[in-house]
C-alpha positions, 0 to 999 in steps of 0.5 A: 190773642194779641194778634186778636187784640191789636186788629180789632183795635187797629180796624176802630181807628182806621174805621175812625180815620176815614170816616167821610166828612160832614157833608155841607147842605143842599144850597136852597131852592128858595130865599126871602130878601127883605130891607129899608129903605132911607133917606140921609135924614134917616127917614124912610123912603115909600115909594121907591123903585128895587130891582134885583138881578143876579144870573136866574132872576131880574123882579122888581118891587117899590118899597111900601108906606116903611119904606120896606120892601120883601123881594119873594121866590129869589133863586141865587143868594148872590145878587146886585141890587138897585134902587132908584127914587125922584130926587135921590141918587141911585143906589146900586151894590153887590150882595155875596151871601152865604146860601144858608140863611132862608131870609137875608134882611139885608141892612138900612139903604141911605137915598143920597139926595140928588138933583138937577138945576133946568137950563132957563128958559126963555119965552119969546112972542105974543099971545094969541088971544087978548082978552079986553074988557067987553071984548076976545081978539084972536091972531087967526094965523096961529091956527093950522087949517087947510089951504082955503079953508072957509072960516067956520073951520077956522073958527072951530078950533079956536078957544070957547066959539063953537060954529053950530051945524046951520053956520050960527056962530056960539063965542063962551054961552053966547050967540 
């Protein structure tokens, strides 16, 4: 009787000792990733281009008028996010999220302003058209025509000139 009791206790305890550990849930096949894009003043940025890249995804979208973006059917929880907008520095961040959340809401993305100074542009030359009180002067050398072409081919290229099939000339509506 005593051996039966010891055997029963041993069987009960051994079942607890060799019980399986809890199995983690399988990875999600898809998830939804969303967020908001703001500037340094805290105002939302509409029309920013957002690109999500992972091992199995490359998805593009734009932020709406409230600066919000949403990616649906994202396959991986780890991804790179790139945000670009005119007049702002490019934002790039790697996200390593857990694989249990069906909806990932990212922290607000703040874009920093950037500016590009253009080089000075100098325009040399004289205008090809000069408007005077009652006349308009054209510089024929500014128009490209074939060699040995007729005057009507040159006149057709000049602004405001219309040459008829009979050779008549109309300039700004006047014959």
